C-alpha positions as CSV (number, residue, x, y, z in Angstrom):
1,X,0.0,0.0,0.0
2,X,2.7,2.4,0.8
3,X,4.2,2.0,-2.7
4,X,1.0,3.1,-4.3
5,X,0.2,5.9,-1.9
6,X,2.9,6.8,0.8
7,X,1.3,6.9,4.3
8,X,4.3,8.7,6.0
9,X,6.4,10.0,3.0
10,X,10.1,10.6,3.9
11,X,9.9,8.5,7.1
12,X,10.7,5.0,5.9
13,X,13.9,4.8,7.7
14,X,12.0,5.6,11.1
15,X,9.5,3.1,10.4
16,X,12.0,0.5,9.5
17,X,14.1,1.3,12.6
18,X,11.1,0.8,15.0
19,X,10.1,-2.4,13.1
20,X,13.7,-3.8,13.6
21,X,13.9,-2.6,17.2
22,X,10.6,-4.3,18.1
23,X,11.7,-7.6,16.5
24,X,15.2,-7.3,17.9
25,X,13.8,-6.8,21.4
26,X,11.5,-9.9,21.0
27,X,14.4,-12.0,19.8
28,X,16.6,-11.0,22.6
29,X,14.0,-11.8,25.1
30,X,13.6,-15.3,23.7
31,X,17.4,-15.9,23.8
32,X,17.6,-14.5,27.5
33,X,14.8,-16.9,28.5
34,X,17.1,-19.8,27.2
35,X,19.8,-18.9,29.8
36,X,22.6,-19.3,27.3
37,X,26.3,-18.6,28.0
38,X,27.9,-15.5,26.4
39,X,29.4,-17.8,23.7
40,X,26.2,-19.4,22.9
41,X,24.4,-16.2,22.8
42,X,26.8,-14.6,20.3
43,X,26.8,-17.5,18.0
44,X,23.1,-17.9,18.1
45,X,22.6,-14.2,17.5
46,X,25.2,-14.2,14.7
47,X,23.8,-17.3,13.1
48,X,20.3,-15.8,13.1
49,X,21.4,-12.6,11.5
50,X,23.5,-14.2,8.9
51,X,20.4,-16.5,8.0
52,X,18.1,-13.5,7.7
53,X,20.7,-11.7,5.4
54,X,21.2,-14.8,3.3
55,X,17.4,-15.2,2.8
56,X,17.0,-11.6,1.8
57,X,19.8,-11.9,-0.8
58,X,18.3,-15.0,-2.2
59,X,14.9,-13.3,-2.5
60,X,16.4,-10.3,-4.3
61,X,18.4,-12.7,-6.7
62,X,15.2,-14.8,-7.3
63,X,13.1,-11.5,-8.1
64,X,15.8,-10.0,-10.2
65,X,16.0,-13.2,-12.3
66,X,12.1,-13.5,-12.5
67,X,11.7,-9.8,-13.7
68,X,14.6,-10.2,-16.0
69,X,13.1,-13.2,-17.7
70,X,9.7,-11.5,-17.8
71,X,11.2,-8.3,-19.5
72,X,13.2,-10.4,-21.9
73,X,10.0,-12.3,-22.8
74,X,8.2,-9.0,-23.5
75,X,11.0,-7.7,-25.6
76,X,11.1,-11.1,-27.5
77,X,7.3,-10.8,-28.2
78,X,7.7,-7.3,-29.5
79,X,10.1,-8.6,-32.3
80,X,7.3,-11.0,-33.4
81,X,4.8,-8.2,-34.2
82,X,3.3,-7.4,-31.1
83,X,2.2,-3.7,-31.3
84,X,2.3,-1.2,-28.6
85,X,-0.6,0.7,-28.1
86,X,-0.1,4.1,-29.7
87,X,3.7,3.8,-29.7
88,X,4.8,1.6,-32.6
89,X,8.1,3.3,-33.1
90,X,9.0,4.0,-29.5
91,X,7.5,1.6,-26.8
92,X,6.5,3.0,-23.5
93,X,8.5,1.9,-20.5
94,X,5.5,-0.2,-19.3
95,X,4.4,-2.3,-22.3
96,X,0.6,-2.3,-23.1
97,X,-0.3,-5.0,-25.5
98,X,-3.3,-4.4,-27.8
99,X,-5.6,-7.4,-28.6
100,X,-4.8,-6.9,-32.3
101,X,-1.0,-7.2,-31.7
102,X,-1.6,-10.3,-29.5
103,X,-3.5,-12.0,-32.3
104,X,-1.1,-11.1,-35.0
105,X,1.8,-12.5,-32.8
106,X,0.1,-15.7,-32.2
107,X,-0.8,-16.2,-35.8
108,X,2.7,-15.7,-36.9
109,X,4.2,-18.0,-34.2
110,X,1.6,-20.8,-35.1
């Protein structure tokens, strides 16, 4: 929702900070209840943080690959005669396929 209409524009860092602070405090309370030694506490905290960072990196790589494949497919279809509504010479940044262009492309490929 925030991407469509910002609720608190310019305060994203503050919101992310409070969000992270709340989660960090909850995680620290769970670790404190486990009565771990200092070494165990350090390794548990480091392992958790490295796991979170690894998953974030994996998600970014997967999304980048998926969006790249999608965009490559759109450009490939354009080369097969798909028309861009109102912009045959210079396609817009966000492609809008017309029904006529889709039908022409499917007839040519089949």
